C-alpha positions as a LaTeX table, in Angstrom:
\begin{tabular}{lrrr}
\hline
Residue & $x$ (\AA) & $y$ (\AA) & $z$ (\AA) \\
\hline
Unk1 & 0.00 & 0.00 & 0.00 \\
Unk2 & 1.34 & 3.46 & $-0.98$ \\
Unk3 & 2.22 & 5.79 & 1.93 \\
Unk4 & 3.29 & 9.29 & 0.85 \\
Unk5 & 6.43 & 10.49 & 2.63 \\
Unk6 & 6.87 & 13.99 & 1.15 \\
Unk7 & 4.58 & 16.98 & 0.61 \\
Unk8 & 4.64 & 16.56 & $-3.19$ \\
Unk9 & 3.65 & 12.92 & $-2.85$ \\
Unk10 & 0.79 & 13.94 & $-0.55$ \\
Unk11 & $-0.44$ & 16.42 & $-3.16$ \\
Unk12 & $-0.26$ & 13.77 & $-5.85$ \\
Unk13 & $-2.17$ & 11.34 & $-3.64$ \\
Unk14 & $-4.87$ & 13.98 & $-2.98$ \\
Unk15 & $-5.19$ & 14.64 & $-6.75$ \\
Unk16 & $-5.70$ & 10.90 & $-7.36$ \\
Unk17 & $-8.28$ & 10.76 & $-4.58$ \\
Unk18 & $-10.14$ & 13.72 & $-6.08$ \\
Unk19 & $-10.34$ & 11.95 & $-9.45$ \\
Unk20 & $-11.61$ & 8.80 & $-7.77$ \\
Unk21 & $-14.12$ & 10.85 & $-5.73$ \\
Unk22 & $-15.53$ & 12.41 & $-8.91$ \\
Unk23 & $-15.92$ & 8.89 & $-10.35$ \\
Unk24 & $-17.72$ & 7.71 & $-7.20$ \\
Unk25 & $-20.12$ & 10.64 & $-7.40$ \\
Unk26 & $-20.85$ & 9.94 & $-11.06$ \\
Unk27 & $-21.42$ & 6.23 & $-10.37$ \\
Unk28 & $-23.78$ & 7.05 & $-7.51$ \\
Unk29 & $-25.70$ & 9.55 & $-9.68$ \\
Unk30 & $-26.08$ & 6.91 & $-12.38$ \\
Unk31 & $-27.20$ & 4.37 & $-9.76$ \\
Unk32 & $-29.97$ & 6.70 & $-8.48$ \\
Unk33 & $-31.07$ & 7.40 & $-12.03$ \\
Unk34 & $-31.33$ & 3.69 & $-12.84$ \\
Unk35 & $-33.14$ & 3.12 & $-9.53$ \\
Unk36 & $-35.78$ & 5.67 & $-10.50$ \\
Unk37 & $-36.14$ & 4.01 & $-13.90$ \\
Unk38 & $-36.57$ & 0.60 & $-12.25$ \\
Unk39 & $-39.22$ & 2.02 & $-9.90$ \\
Unk40 & $-41.16$ & 3.41 & $-12.87$ \\
Unk41 & $-40.90$ & 0.07 & $-14.69$ \\
Unk42 & $-42.15$ & $-1.74$ & $-11.60$ \\
Unk43 & $-45.19$ & 0.52 & $-11.34$ \\
Unk44 & $-45.91$ & 0.21 & $-15.06$ \\
Unk45 & $-45.65$ & $-3.57$ & $-14.91$ \\
Unk46 & $-47.90$ & $-3.83$ & $-11.83$ \\
Unk47 & $-50.53$ & $-1.60$ & $-13.46$ \\
Unk48 & $-50.34$ & $-3.59$ & $-16.72$ \\
Unk49 & $-50.86$ & $-6.90$ & $-14.85$ \\
Unk50 & $-53.86$ & $-5.41$ & $-13.00$ \\
Unk51 & $-55.37$ & $-4.28$ & $-16.33$ \\
Unk52 & $-54.74$ & $-7.70$ & $-17.87$ \\
Unk53 & $-56.46$ & $-9.44$ & $-14.97$ \\
Unk54 & $-59.49$ & $-7.19$ & $-15.23$ \\
Unk55 & $-59.83$ & $-7.63$ & $-19.00$ \\
Unk56 & $-59.35$ & $-11.41$ & $-18.75$ \\
Unk57 & $-62.13$ & $-11.61$ & $-16.16$ \\
Unk58 & $-64.41$ & $-9.61$ & $-18.44$ \\
Unk59 & $-63.51$ & $-11.80$ & $-21.43$ \\
Unk60 & $-64.12$ & $-15.00$ & $-19.46$ \\
Unk61 & $-67.53$ & $-13.67$ & $-18.36$ \\
Unk62 & $-68.42$ & $-12.79$ & $-21.97$ \\
Unk63 & $-67.46$ & $-16.28$ & $-23.15$ \\
Unk64 & $-69.64$ & $-17.85$ & $-20.47$ \\
Unk65 & $-72.57$ & $-15.68$ & $-21.57$ \\
Unk66 & $-72.02$ & $-16.81$ & $-25.17$ \\
Unk67 & $-72.12$ & $-20.43$ & $-24.01$ \\
Unk68 & $-75.40$ & $-19.84$ & $-22.20$ \\
Unk69 & $-76.89$ & $-18.30$ & $-25.35$ \\
Unk70 & $-75.69$ & $-21.32$ & $-27.41$ \\
Unk71 & $-73.82$ & $-19.01$ & $-29.78$ \\
Unk72 & $-70.72$ & $-21.24$ & $-29.62$ \\
Unk73 & $-72.60$ & $-24.12$ & $-31.27$ \\
Unk74 & $-72.78$ & $-22.02$ & $-34.46$ \\
Unk75 & $-68.98$ & $-21.66$ & $-34.71$ \\
Unk76 & $-66.90$ & $-23.40$ & $-37.35$ \\
Unk77 & $-64.32$ & $-26.05$ & $-36.27$ \\
Unk78 & $-61.49$ & $-23.56$ & $-36.70$ \\
Unk79 & $-63.25$ & $-20.99$ & $-34.52$ \\
Unk80 & $-63.99$ & $-23.67$ & $-31.91$ \\
Unk81 & $-60.29$ & $-24.61$ & $-31.77$ \\
Unk82 & $-59.34$ & $-20.96$ & $-31.43$ \\
Unk83 & $-61.87$ & $-20.56$ & $-28.62$ \\
Unk84 & $-60.43$ & $-23.57$ & $-26.75$ \\
Unk85 & $-56.92$ & $-22.14$ & $-27.07$ \\
Unk86 & $-58.14$ & $-18.82$ & $-25.66$ \\
Unk87 & $-59.80$ & $-20.54$ & $-22.70$ \\
Unk88 & $-56.66$ & $-22.58$ & $-21.98$ \\
Unk89 & $-54.54$ & $-19.43$ & $-22.12$ \\
Unk90 & $-56.93$ & $-17.64$ & $-19.74$ \\
Unk91 & $-56.51$ & $-20.51$ & $-17.24$ \\
Unk92 & $-52.69$ & $-20.38$ & $-17.52$ \\
Unk93 & $-52.32$ & $-16.60$ & $-17.21$ \\
Unk94 & $-52.79$ & $-16.41$ & $-13.39$ \\
Unk95 & $-49.74$ & $-18.65$ & $-12.90$ \\
Unk96 & $-47.70$ & $-16.45$ & $-15.23$ \\
Unk97 & $-48.84$ & $-13.30$ & $-13.42$ \\
Unk98 & $-47.98$ & $-14.93$ & $-10.08$ \\
Unk99 & $-44.41$ & $-15.50$ & $-11.29$ \\
Unk100 & $-44.17$ & $-11.92$ & $-12.55$ \\
Unk101 & $-45.49$ & $-10.43$ & $-9.32$ \\
Unk102 & $-42.99$ & $-12.37$ & $-7.21$ \\
Unk103 & $-40.37$ & $-9.94$ & $-8.60$ \\
Unk104 & $-42.48$ & $-6.81$ & $-8.13$ \\
Unk105 & $-43.04$ & $-4.79$ & $-4.94$ \\
Unk106 & $-46.43$ & $-5.38$ & $-3.37$ \\
Unk107 & $-48.37$ & $-4.34$ & $-0.30$ \\
Unk108 & $-47.70$ & $-6.47$ & 2.75 \\
Unk109 & $-50.48$ & $-8.60$ & 4.19 \\
Unk110 & $-52.13$ & $-7.72$ & 7.49 \\
Unk111 & $-49.69$ & $-9.76$ & 9.60 \\
Unk112 & $-46.53$ & $-8.34$ & 8.02 \\
Unk113 & $-47.99$ & $-4.83$ & 8.16 \\
Unk114 & $-48.62$ & $-5.21$ & 11.91 \\
Unk115 & $-45.12$ & $-6.63$ & 12.53 \\
Unk116 & $-42.94$ & $-4.70$ & 10.06 \\
Unk117 & $-45.09$ & $-1.84$ & 8.82 \\
Unk118 & $-45.15$ & $-0.99$ & 5.11 \\
Unk119 & $-41.57$ & $-2.06$ & 4.46 \\
Unk120 & $-41.06$ & $-3.61$ & 1.02 \\
Unk121 & $-39.96$ & $-7.24$ & 1.58 \\
Unk122 & $-39.86$ & $-8.31$ & $-2.09$ \\
Unk123 & $-36.42$ & $-9.56$ & $-3.15$ \\
Unk124 & $-35.76$ & $-8.50$ & $-6.72$ \\
Unk125 & $-33.47$ & $-11.27$ & $-8.00$ \\
Unk126 & $-33.52$ & $-15.05$ & $-7.95$ \\
Unk127 & $-30.22$ & $-15.39$ & $-6.07$ \\
Unk128 & $-31.53$ & $-13.35$ & $-3.15$ \\
Unk129 & $-34.80$ & $-15.32$ & $-3.08$ \\
Unk130 & $-33.02$ & $-18.69$ & $-3.09$ \\
Unk131 & $-30.54$ & $-17.52$ & $-0.46$ \\
Unk132 & $-33.38$ & $-16.40$ & 1.84 \\
Unk133 & $-35.27$ & $-19.64$ & 1.27 \\
Unk134 & $-32.15$ & $-21.72$ & 2.06 \\
Unk135 & $-31.56$ & $-19.65$ & 5.19 \\
Unk136 & $-35.15$ & $-20.37$ & 6.26 \\
Unk137 & $-34.62$ & $-24.12$ & 5.80 \\
Unk138 & $-31.32$ & $-24.06$ & 7.73 \\
Unk139 & $-32.98$ & $-22.04$ & 10.50 \\
Unk140 & $-35.69$ & $-24.71$ & 10.86 \\
Unk141 & $-33.12$ & $-27.51$ & 10.92 \\
Unk142 & $-30.85$ & $-25.87$ & 13.53 \\
Unk143 & $-33.77$ & $-24.93$ & 15.80 \\
Unk144 & $-35.24$ & $-28.44$ & 15.46 \\
Unk145 & $-32.00$ & $-29.93$ & 16.79 \\
Unk146 & $-31.77$ & $-27.34$ & 19.60 \\
Unk147 & $-35.41$ & $-27.88$ & 20.62 \\
Unk148 & $-34.93$ & $-31.66$ & 20.61 \\
Unk149 & $-31.89$ & $-31.40$ & 22.92 \\
Unk150 & $-33.65$ & $-28.83$ & 25.12 \\
Unk151 & $-36.79$ & $-30.95$ & 25.51 \\
Unk152 & $-34.66$ & $-34.04$ & 26.24 \\
Unk153 & $-32.83$ & $-32.10$ & 28.97 \\
Unk154 & $-36.08$ & $-30.90$ & 30.54 \\
Unk155 & $-37.70$ & $-34.33$ & 30.32 \\
Unk156 & $-34.92$ & $-36.60$ & 31.61 \\
Unk157 & $-32.16$ & $-34.52$ & 33.24 \\
Unk158 & $-33.59$ & $-31.46$ & 35.03 \\
Unk159 & $-37.08$ & $-30.87$ & 36.42 \\
Unk160 & $-37.06$ & $-27.12$ & 36.86 \\
Unk161 & $-39.90$ & $-24.67$ & 36.13 \\
Unk162 & $-37.51$ & $-21.89$ & 35.12 \\
Unk163 & $-35.88$ & $-24.21$ & 32.57 \\
Unk164 & $-39.33$ & $-25.22$ & 31.30 \\
Unk165 & $-40.24$ & $-21.54$ & 30.93 \\
Unk166 & $-37.06$ & $-20.96$ & 28.91 \\
Unk167 & $-37.96$ & $-23.90$ & 26.68 \\
Unk168 & $-41.48$ & $-22.54$ & 26.09 \\
Unk169 & $-40.09$ & $-19.06$ & 25.43 \\
Unk170 & $-37.80$ & $-20.59$ & 22.81 \\
Unk171 & $-40.84$ & $-22.25$ & 21.22 \\
Unk172 & $-42.74$ & $-18.93$ & 21.14 \\
Unk173 & $-39.76$ & $-17.17$ & 19.52 \\
Unk174 & $-39.26$ & $-20.04$ & 17.05 \\
Unk175 & $-42.88$ & $-20.11$ & 15.85 \\
Unk176 & $-43.15$ & $-16.29$ & 15.73 \\
Unk177 & $-40.00$ & $-16.17$ & 13.61 \\
Unk178 & $-41.36$ & $-18.90$ & 11.32 \\
Unk179 & $-44.60$ & $-16.98$ & 10.72 \\
Unk180 & $-42.70$ & $-13.81$ & 9.81 \\
Unk181 & $-40.23$ & $-15.59$ & 7.52 \\
Unk182 & $-43.00$ & $-17.58$ & 5.84 \\
Unk183 & $-44.98$ & $-14.40$ & 5.16 \\
Unk184 & $-41.89$ & $-12.86$ & 3.54 \\
Unk185 & $-41.32$ & $-16.02$ & 1.47 \\
Unk186 & $-44.96$ & $-15.99$ & 0.32 \\
Unk187 & $-44.47$ & $-12.39$ & $-0.84$ \\
Unk188 & $-41.49$ & $-13.65$ & $-2.85$ \\
Unk189 & $-43.27$ & $-16.48$ & $-4.66$ \\
Unk190 & $-43.33$ & $-19.41$ & $-2.24$ \\
Unk191 & $-46.51$ & $-21.45$ & $-2.56$ \\
Unk192 & $-46.91$ & $-22.53$ & 1.06 \\
Unk193 & $-50.47$ & $-21.65$ & 2.06 \\
Unk194 & $-53.59$ & $-22.67$ & 3.89 \\
Unk195 & $-53.36$ & $-24.73$ & 7.03 \\
Unk196 & $-49.57$ & $-25.22$ & 6.89 \\
Unk197 & $-49.18$ & $-21.49$ & 7.47 \\
Unk198 & $-52.03$ & $-21.06$ & 9.96 \\
Unk199 & $-50.96$ & $-23.93$ & 12.21 \\
Unk200 & $-47.79$ & $-22.02$ & 13.13 \\
Unk201 & $-49.98$ & $-19.21$ & 14.50 \\
Unk202 & $-51.86$ & $-21.77$ & 16.60 \\
Unk203 & $-48.55$ & $-23.25$ & 17.80 \\
Unk204 & $-47.33$ & $-19.78$ & 18.75 \\
Unk205 & $-50.47$ & $-19.21$ & 20.82 \\
Unk206 & $-50.18$ & $-22.64$ & 22.45 \\
Unk207 & $-46.52$ & $-22.10$ & 23.39 \\
Unk208 & $-47.37$ & $-18.68$ & 24.84 \\
Unk209 & $-50.11$ & $-20.19$ & 27.01 \\
Unk210 & $-47.74$ & $-22.95$ & 28.18 \\
Unk211 & $-45.20$ & $-20.26$ & 29.07 \\
Unk212 & $-47.70$ & $-18.52$ & 31.37 \\
Unk213 & $-48.94$ & $-21.72$ & 33.05 \\
Unk214 & $-47.91$ & $-21.36$ & 36.72 \\
Unk215 & $-46.14$ & $-24.06$ & 38.71 \\
Unk216 & $-48.58$ & $-26.39$ & 40.46 \\
Unk217 & $-50.01$ & $-29.89$ & 40.67 \\
Unk218 & $-51.85$ & $-29.66$ & 37.33 \\
Unk219 & $-48.78$ & $-28.37$ & 35.51 \\
Unk220 & $-46.67$ & $-31.22$ & 36.90 \\
Unk221 & $-49.42$ & $-33.67$ & 35.94 \\
Unk222 & $-49.18$ & $-32.64$ & 32.26 \\
Unk223 & $-45.48$ & $-31.71$ & 32.11 \\
Unk224 & $-43.95$ & $-35.08$ & 31.22 \\
Unk225 & $-46.61$ & $-35.83$ & 28.60 \\
Unk226 & $-46.00$ & $-32.43$ & 26.99 \\
Unk227 & $-42.21$ & $-32.78$ & 26.92 \\
Unk228 & $-42.39$ & $-36.33$ & 25.54 \\
Unk229 & $-44.73$ & $-35.06$ & 22.81 \\
Unk230 & $-42.24$ & $-32.28$ & 21.99 \\
Unk231 & $-39.43$ & $-34.86$ & 21.74 \\
Unk232 & $-41.45$ & $-36.86$ & 19.22 \\
Unk233 & $-43.23$ & $-34.15$ & 17.21 \\
Unk234 & $-40.84$ & $-31.19$ & 17.23 \\
Unk235 & $-37.67$ & $-33.26$ & 17.37 \\
Unk236 & $-37.97$ & $-36.65$ & 15.69 \\
Unk237 & $-40.84$ & $-36.17$ & 13.19 \\
Unk238 & $-39.83$ & $-32.65$ & 12.16 \\
Unk239 & $-36.23$ & $-33.72$ & 11.51 \\
Unk240 & $-37.46$ & $-36.78$ & 9.59 \\
Unk241 & $-39.69$ & $-34.58$ & 7.42 \\
Unk242 & $-36.96$ & $-32.03$ & 6.74 \\
Unk243 & $-34.43$ & $-34.71$ & 5.76 \\
Unk244 & $-36.67$ & $-36.54$ & 3.30 \\
Unk245 & $-38.68$ & $-33.57$ & 2.00 \\
Unk246 & $-35.58$ & $-31.54$ & 1.13 \\
Unk247 & $-34.17$ & $-34.46$ & $-0.88$ \\
Unk248 & $-37.49$ & $-35.04$ & $-2.65$ \\
Unk249 & $-37.91$ & $-31.32$ & $-3.45$ \\
Unk250 & $-34.38$ & $-31.15$ & $-4.86$ \\
Unk251 & $-35.12$ & $-34.08$ & $-7.17$ \\
Unk252 & $-38.50$ & $-32.71$ & $-8.30$ \\
Unk253 & $-37.05$ & $-29.22$ & $-8.93$ \\
Unk254 & $-34.31$ & $-30.78$ & $-11.07$ \\
Unk255 & $-37.03$ & $-32.53$ & $-13.10$ \\
Unk256 & $-38.97$ & $-29.26$ & $-13.45$ \\
Unk257 & $-41.97$ & $-30.65$ & $-11.53$ \\
Unk258 & $-41.79$ & $-28.25$ & $-8.56$ \\
Unk259 & $-41.36$ & $-24.51$ & $-8.13$ \\
Unk260 & $-37.91$ & $-23.31$ & $-7.04$ \\
Unk261 & $-39.37$ & $-21.47$ & $-4.04$ \\
Unk262 & $-41.30$ & $-24.46$ & $-2.63$ \\
Unk263 & $-40.54$ & $-25.20$ & 1.03 \\
Unk264 & $-40.50$ & $-28.15$ & 3.39 \\
Unk265 & $-43.59$ & $-28.21$ & 5.60 \\
Unk266 & $-44.58$ & $-29.86$ & 8.86 \\
Unk267 & $-47.22$ & $-31.98$ & 7.19 \\
Unk268 & $-48.10$ & $-33.84$ & 3.98 \\
Unk269 & $-48.67$ & $-32.25$ & 0.58 \\
Unk270 & $-49.60$ & $-33.69$ & $-2.81$ \\
Unk271 & $-46.03$ & $-33.60$ & $-4.19$ \\
Unk272 & $-44.91$ & $-36.00$ & $-1.43$ \\
Unk273 & $-47.14$ & $-38.80$ & $-2.72$ \\
Unk274 & $-44.32$ & $-40.35$ & $-4.73$ \\
Unk275 & $-41.58$ & $-41.48$ & $-2.38$ \\
Unk276 & $-42.69$ & $-40.02$ & 0.97 \\
Unk277 & $-45.85$ & $-41.99$ & 1.81 \\
Unk278 & $-43.84$ & $-43.90$ & 4.43 \\
Unk279 & $-43.97$ & $-40.70$ & 6.53 \\
Unk280 & $-47.76$ & $-40.94$ & 6.89 \\
Unk281 & $-47.80$ & $-43.36$ & 9.88 \\
Unk282 & $-45.42$ & $-41.08$ & 11.81 \\
Unk283 & $-47.57$ & $-38.04$ & 10.95 \\
Unk284 & $-50.87$ & $-39.67$ & 11.90 \\
Unk285 & $-49.38$ & $-40.90$ & 15.17 \\
Unk286 & $-48.36$ & $-37.31$ & 15.98 \\
Unk287 & $-51.84$ & $-36.06$ & 15.06 \\
Unk288 & $-53.52$ & $-38.52$ & 17.40 \\
Unk289 & $-51.04$ & $-37.59$ & 20.12 \\
Unk290 & $-52.31$ & $-34.02$ & 19.77 \\
Unk291 & $-55.85$ & $-35.36$ & 20.22 \\
Unk292 & $-54.70$ & $-37.32$ & 23.27 \\
Unk293 & $-53.13$ & $-34.15$ & 24.74 \\
Unk294 & $-56.39$ & $-32.26$ & 24.18 \\
Unk295 & $-58.50$ & $-35.00$ & 25.78 \\
Unk296 & $-56.09$ & $-35.22$ & 28.75 \\
Unk297 & $-56.32$ & $-31.48$ & 29.35 \\
Unk298 & $-60.13$ & $-31.45$ & 29.15 \\
Unk299 & $-60.25$ & $-34.29$ & 31.64 \\
Unk300 & $-58.05$ & $-32.23$ & 33.94 \\
Unk301 & $-60.62$ & $-29.42$ & 33.83 \\
Unk302 & $-63.03$ & $-31.78$ & 35.65 \\
Unk303 & $-60.70$ & $-31.99$ & 38.67 \\
Unk304 & $-61.80$ & $-29.88$ & 41.67 \\
Unk305 & $-58.33$ & $-28.34$ & 42.07 \\
Unk306 & $-58.33$ & $-27.04$ & 38.45 \\
Unk307 & $-58.30$ & $-23.25$ & 38.67 \\
Unk308 & $-55.88$ & $-22.28$ & 35.87 \\
Unk309 & $-57.38$ & $-20.97$ & 32.60 \\
Unk310 & $-54.33$ & $-22.33$ & 30.76 \\
Unk311 & $-55.70$ & $-25.88$ & 30.99 \\
Unk312 & $-58.77$ & $-25.10$ & 28.84 \\
Unk313 & $-56.88$ & $-22.92$ & 26.36 \\
Unk314 & $-54.15$ & $-25.53$ & 25.82 \\
Unk315 & $-56.81$ & $-28.22$ & 25.39 \\
Unk316 & $-58.62$ & $-26.16$ & 22.74 \\
Unk317 & $-55.33$ & $-25.42$ & 20.94 \\
Unk318 & $-54.40$ & $-29.11$ & 20.77 \\
Unk319 & $-57.83$ & $-30.01$ & 19.42 \\
Unk320 & $-57.54$ & $-27.30$ & 16.73 \\
Unk321 & $-54.09$ & $-28.62$ & 15.79 \\
Unk322 & $-55.38$ & $-32.19$ & 15.62 \\
Unk323 & $-58.39$ & $-31.34$ & 13.45 \\
Unk324 & $-56.39$ & $-29.09$ & 11.11 \\
Unk325 & $-53.46$ & $-31.49$ & 10.69 \\
Unk326 & $-55.52$ & $-34.68$ & 10.50 \\
Unk327 & $-58.23$ & $-33.52$ & 8.09 \\
Unk328 & $-55.80$ & $-31.58$ & 5.86 \\
Unk329 & $-53.54$ & $-34.64$ & 5.55 \\
Unk330 & $-56.55$ & $-36.91$ & 5.00 \\
Unk331 & $-57.87$ & $-34.62$ & 2.26 \\
Unk332 & $-54.51$ & $-34.67$ & 0.43 \\
Unk333 & $-54.30$ & $-38.48$ & 0.66 \\
Unk334 & $-57.89$ & $-38.88$ & $-0.56$ \\
Unk335 & $-57.36$ & $-36.51$ & $-3.51$ \\
Unk336 & $-54.19$ & $-38.31$ & $-4.61$ \\
Unk337 & $-55.91$ & $-41.68$ & $-4.25$ \\
Unk338 & $-58.82$ & $-40.53$ & $-6.41$ \\
Unk339 & $-56.43$ & $-39.05$ & $-9.00$ \\
Unk340 & $-54.62$ & $-42.39$ & $-9.22$ \\
Unk341 & $-57.96$ & $-44.19$ & $-9.60$ \\
Unk342 & $-58.95$ & $-41.90$ & $-12.48$ \\
Unk343 & $-55.67$ & $-42.32$ & $-14.40$ \\
Unk344 & $-56.33$ & $-45.88$ & $-15.67$ \\
Unk345 & $-59.80$ & $-44.80$ & $-16.85$ \\
Unk346 & $-58.39$ & $-41.87$ & $-18.83$ \\
Unk347 & $-55.81$ & $-44.16$ & $-20.42$ \\
\hline
\end{tabular}
């Protein structure tokens, strides 16, 4: 590195720095100009997509009205083929628009607005999206291992209410973080939706209630059952799902059968039908354990010494988790079974 030792060398160094400074200013000016151009393009693209959606809805409605009036029966074969192509294109357009909008700024949903405000969370290039998605998956894996070790410690090594409270606080933080990250990933094109998003909100609520449950006879009565459930569901089953789902997703993405922003989930989805059906017994066992936890807690409410409101709220939460997980998984299995039954007929 050059270190000037004389006054003339210092002057020469300053002159070089001035030239470099002018270049930095020009580069920054060009950057702001391009940024403004990008912002205008984003707005134009968003407005154009909105117009396209509106016109496609109107066109689809007009075609349906023509069908009702039997005007389509008067068309020639060529016009009928053209009409079918138009209808197929109308069905495909929403998926194309969804891909486009994953690279455009959009308003946050209610949850993200409450947590982050109106901050734009859309990542504008594929590398950033994939990096954030991979970080989400690694976060789930690391926390799964930590929660497994923590629950094992609480269950078999130390029986301490303060340690239990720390474990439940970690669960609250984990599920809260998952809900925020999943909302950001959804804004960036991930297709996780429905129950597999909502059940993390229920789990957050359940963990918060467990955190506030005071020390007492009823807490000790349910403690070991709860920690054993955590060992199985949050530790063993969640790790098993992550390990096999990530491998299956990698293979399906390489074949072009899955979206690049698809995530591992704590449940069963249609794309898991080939290769991951062996997970179903483990999942259903966990679902019925949630039902067992709910029934146990409601039985505890019948005890005369039951005064804590946490018992009822935890029981309700476990029943909601059971019904959501069980019936969602059952619906996916039934749909895939019916699809497989229909395939031979179509052939």
